[in-house]
C-alpha positions in Angstrom: 82.6 91.9 128.9 81.2 88.6 127.8 80.8 88.8 124.0 78.6 85.7 123.8 75.0 86.7 123.9 75.8 90.4 123.5 74.2 92.6 120.8 76.9 94.1 118.5 76.3 96.8 115.9 78.9 96.9 113.1 78.9 99.7 110.5 80.4 99.2 107.1 79.6 95.6 107.7 79.0 94.5 104.1 82.8 94.2 103.2 86.3 94.6 104.4 87.0 95.2 108.1 83.4 95.5 108.9 82.4 92.2 107.4 85.3 90.4 109.1 84.4 91.9 112.4 80.7 90.9 112.0 81.7 87.4 111.2 84.2 87.2 114.1 81.8 88.5 116.7 79.0 86.2 115.5 81.5 83.3 115.8 82.0 84.3 119.4 78.3 84.2 120.1 77.2 87.8 119.6 74.0 88.8 117.9 75.1 91.2 115.2 73.3 94.0 113.5 75.1 94.9 110.2 74.8 98.5 109.2 75.7 99.4 105.6 74.5 101.5 102.7 74.3 98.3 100.6 71.3 96.4 101.6 72.1 93.4 99.4 75.7 93.1 100.3 75.0 93.5 104.1 72.1 91.0 103.7 74.4 88.4 102.2 76.8 88.6 105.2 73.9 88.7 107.6 72.4 85.5 106.1 75.8 83.8 106.4 76.2 84.6 110.1 72.6 84.7 111.3 72.7 88.5 111.8 70.4 91.3 110.9 71.1 93.7 108.0 70.1 97.3 108.4 70.5 99.6 105.4 71.8 103.0 106.6 73.9 106.0 105.5 75.9 106.8 108.6 76.2 110.5 107.6 72.4 110.8 107.8 71.4 111.2 111.5 67.7 110.4 110.9 68.7 107.1 109.2 71.1 106.3 112.0 68.5 107.0 114.7 66.0 104.7 112.9 68.6 102.0 112.4 69.7 101.9 116.0 66.1 101.8 117.1 65.4 98.9 114.8 68.4 97.1 116.0 67.5 97.6 119.6 63.9 96.4 118.9 65.3 93.2 117.3 68.1 92.4 119.8 68.0 94.7 122.9 70.5 97.4 123.8 73.9 97.0 122.1 76.9 96.2 124.2 79.4 96.4 121.4 79.5 99.1 118.6 82.2 99.0 115.9 82.4 101.9 113.4 84.0 100.6 110.2 82.0 102.7 107.7 84.3 105.1 105.8 85.6 106.3 102.5 89.2 106.8 101.3 89.5 110.1 99.5 92.7 111.0 97.6 92.8 114.7 96.6 95.5 117.4 96.7 94.5 120.7 98.4 95.1 122.4 95.1 95.6 120.1 92.1 97.6 120.8 88.9 94.6 122.5 87.3 94.2 124.8 90.3 91.0 123.1 91.4 90.3 123.0 95.2 89.3 119.8 97.0 86.8 121.5 99.4 83.8 119.4 98.4 85.9 116.1 98.7 87.2 117.3 102.1 83.7 118.0 103.4 82.3 114.7 102.2 85.1 112.7 103.7 84.5 114.4 107.1 80.8 113.8 106.8 81.2 110.1 106.4 84.4 109.2 108.4 84.2 111.7 111.3 80.7 113.0 111.6 79.2 109.6 110.7 81.3 108.0 113.4 80.1 110.6 115.9 76.4 110.2 114.9 76.5 106.4 115.3 78.5 106.6 118.6 76.0 109.1 120.0 72.9 107.2 119.2 74.5 103.9 120.2 75.7 105.3 123.5 72.2 106.5 124.3 70.9 103.0 123.7 73.6 101.5 125.8 72.8 103.8 128.7 69.3 102.4 128.7 70.6 98.8 128.9 71.5 96.9 132.1 75.1 97.0 133.5 76.9 93.7 134.0 78.4 92.6 137.3 81.4 94.9 136.8 79.2 97.9 136.1 79.9 97.8 132.3 77.2 98.6 129.8 79.3 98.5 126.6 82.2 99.6 124.4 82.4 101.6 121.3 85.3 100.9 118.9 86.0 103.5 116.2 88.2 103.1 113.2 90.9 105.7 112.7 94.0 105.1 110.5 97.8 105.4 110.7 97.2 108.3 108.3 96.1 110.4 111.3 99.8 110.5 112.3 101.5 109.6 109.0 99.3 111.4 106.4 100.7 111.3 102.9 100.5 113.9 100.1 96.8 113.8 98.9 95.5 112.5 102.2 94.6 115.9 103.8 90.9 115.0 104.0 91.4 111.4 105.0 94.0 112.2 107.6 92.0 115.0 109.1 88.9 112.8 109.3 90.8 109.9 110.9 92.7 112.3 113.2 89.3 113.5 114.4 88.2 109.9 115.1 91.4 109.3 117.2 90.9 112.6 119.1 87.3 111.6 120.0 88.5 108.7 122.2 89.6 110.5 125.4 86.9 113.1 125.8 84.2 110.6 124.8 85.5 107.9 127.2 85.7 110.4 130.0 82.1 111.6 129.4 80.7 108.1 129.1 82.7 106.4 131.9 80.0 107.1 134.5 77.6 105.0 132.5 80.1 102.1 132.2 80.7 102.7 128.5 84.3 102.5 127.1 85.5 104.2 123.9 88.5 103.0 121.9 89.9 103.4 118.4 92.0 101.2 116.2 94.3 102.8 113.6 94.9 100.2 110.9 97.9 100.4 108.6 97.6 99.2 105.0 95.1 96.4 104.9 94.1 94.0 102.1 90.6 95.4 101.6 88.6 96.9 98.8 90.2 100.3 99.5 93.6 99.0 98.2 92.1 96.3 95.8 92.5 98.6 92.8 96.3 98.9 93.3 98.6 97.0 91.0 100.6 94.1 92.4 103.8 96.2 91.9 102.5 99.0 94.1 101.2 96.6 96.7 104.6 94.9 96.8 106.3 98.3 97.3 104.0 99.2 100.1 104.6 95.8 101.8 108.4 96.2 101.6 108.1 99.3 103.8 106.3 97.3 106.6 109.0 96.1 109.1 107.3 92.8 110.2 105.4 91.0 108.9 106.2 92.6 105.5 102.8 92.2 104.1 99.4 93.9 104.1 97.2 93.5 107.1 94.3 91.1 106.8 90.8 91.9 108.0 90.7 89.0 110.5 93.5 90.7 112.4 91.4 93.8 112.9 88.4 91.7 113.9 90.5 89.8 116.5 91.7 93.1 118.1 88.0 94.3 118.2 87.1 91.2 120.1 90.0 91.6 122.5 89.1 95.2 123.2 85.5 94.1 123.9 86.5 91.4 126.3 89.2 93.4 128.1 87.4 95.9 130.4 90.7 97.8 131.2 91.2 99.0 127.6 89.7 102.4 127.4 90.3 105.9 126.0 93.1 105.3 123.6 94.0 104.6 119.9 95.9 101.4 119.1 97.9 101.3 115.9 97.6 97.9 114.1 100.2 98.3 111.4 103.1 95.9 111.5 105.3 98.8 112.6 104.9 100.8 109.4 105.4 104.5 109.2 104.0 105.9 105.9 106.4 107.9 103.7 105.4 111.4 102.4 104.2 109.9 99.1 
């Protein structure tokens, strides 16, 4: 797929992996619609790259439907959709006070898993209506899982379950959408230097980095963005989840 001139929708585009992806795709000539709950933050990135900011809560289907329609009206059918919107929830199944984490579990799935599915569904419908290229391709959806789907740590039941669901979506979704020329992929990042880990102390970050075989450092968002671009450009990548983690395997705690 030719990224230049293509319309790309990126969720969670106001910061972190999403912002880096929006910038990278725009740098390659894509027209980028930046979906995020924060209108101001998404607008700042959009102004920087010549994109369009669309305020939206991905867990709200009505908002997503309206956002996709607005993006299509502004730029035509999307060819690239990247789901980066997500939350990191840390909660034990039963904490020391005997409190259950059911509400946190439900909210995490609503955003990370159901939100991803909602965006993928509405974006796929928009892609179906768009023209195919010379190879019969109409587009690609890249979802964000996490190494936690395989290496979930204590306190990550909600997060790991949500990201495991994202990884599990790949194969059946890719099989279903193949006849329309739409691919579905997922990236499972390891520990990246984003706002989600920005509250950790330097000591904790150094300890985490020491467990990463090579390079022994946190991932940077530009590395995620570069992989998104390669997936978009390489038509033979489909129906699988790629770990992007420096070889790390998370310990139990």
